[in-house]
C-alpha positions in Angstrom: -17.5 -11.6 -17.3 -17.0 -14.5 -19.7 -19.3 -16.9 -17.7 -22.0 -14.9 -16.0 -23.7 -18.1 -14.7 -20.6 -18.9 -12.6 -20.3 -15.5 -11.1 -21.5 -16.5 -7.6 -19.2 -19.5 -7.4 -16.2 -17.5 -8.7 -16.8 -14.7 -6.2 -17.2 -17.1 -3.3 -14.0 -19.0 -4.2 -12.0 -15.8 -4.8 -13.1 -14.3 -1.5 -12.1 -17.4 0.5 -8.8 -17.8 -1.3 -7.6 -14.2 -1.2 -8.9 -13.3 2.2 -6.3 -15.5 3.9 -3.5 -14.2 1.7 -4.3 -10.4 2.0 -4.8 -10.5 5.8 -1.1 -10.6 6.5 -0.2 -7.6 4.3 -2.6 -4.9 5.4 -4.8 -2.5 3.5 -2.2 0.1 2.7 0.1 -2.5 1.0 -2.8 -3.8 -1.0 -3.9 -0.3 -2.1 -0.3 0.7 -3.0 0.1 -2.5 -5.1 -3.1 -1.8 -7.0 -2.0 1.8 -7.5 1.3 0.7 -9.0 -0.4 -1.8 -11.3 -3.0 0.7 -12.5 -2.2 1.6 -16.1 -4.4 1.7 -19.1 -4.2 -0.9 -21.9 -2.5 -3.8 -20.1 -3.5 -6.9 -18.2 -2.7 -7.0 -14.5 -0.4 -9.7 -13.3 -0.8 -9.7 -9.6 2.2 -10.9 -7.6 2.2 -11.6 -3.9 6.0 -10.8 -3.8 5.3 -7.3 -5.1 2.7 -6.8 -2.4 5.1 -7.9 0.3 7.6 -5.4 -1.0 5.0 -2.6 -0.8 4.1 -3.7 2.7 7.7 -3.3 3.7 7.8 0.1 2.0 4.6 1.3 3.8 6.1 0.1 7.0 9.2 2.2 6.5 7.1 5.3 5.7 5.1 4.6 8.9 8.2 4.2 11.0 9.8 7.3 9.6 6.7 9.4 10.3 6.6 8.1 13.9 10.2 9.0 14.3 9.7 12.5 13.1 6.6 12.9 15.3 8.5 11.7 18.4 11.5 14.0 17.8 9.6 17.1 16.8 7.4 17.7 19.9 7.5 21.3 20.9 9.5 22.4 17.9 8.2 24.8 15.3 9.0 25.0 11.6 9.9 28.4 10.1 7.4 29.8 7.6 10.0 29.9 4.9 12.9 27.5 4.8 16.4 28.1 3.4 19.5 26.0 3.3 20.6 27.4 6.6 17.7 25.5 8.3 19.0 22.2 6.9 22.2 22.0 8.9 
């Protein structure tokens, strides 16, 4: 931290500012955004638009999983799959 004496003020301001923004996106979208930005040796440029895109992506994954769960009740998956099972 470049200005340790301002740490409390910076933390308080950051919490109040970003708490409102992040609330509409959800934890999964926030985590996925940070995962995608995680790389060594570069600065992170955080973009709300990117987080919105990841929220939509996580939503699609969630909906696809729900669809599969609803339509697979009582069905079993063979132990070994082949191309014949895909039709």
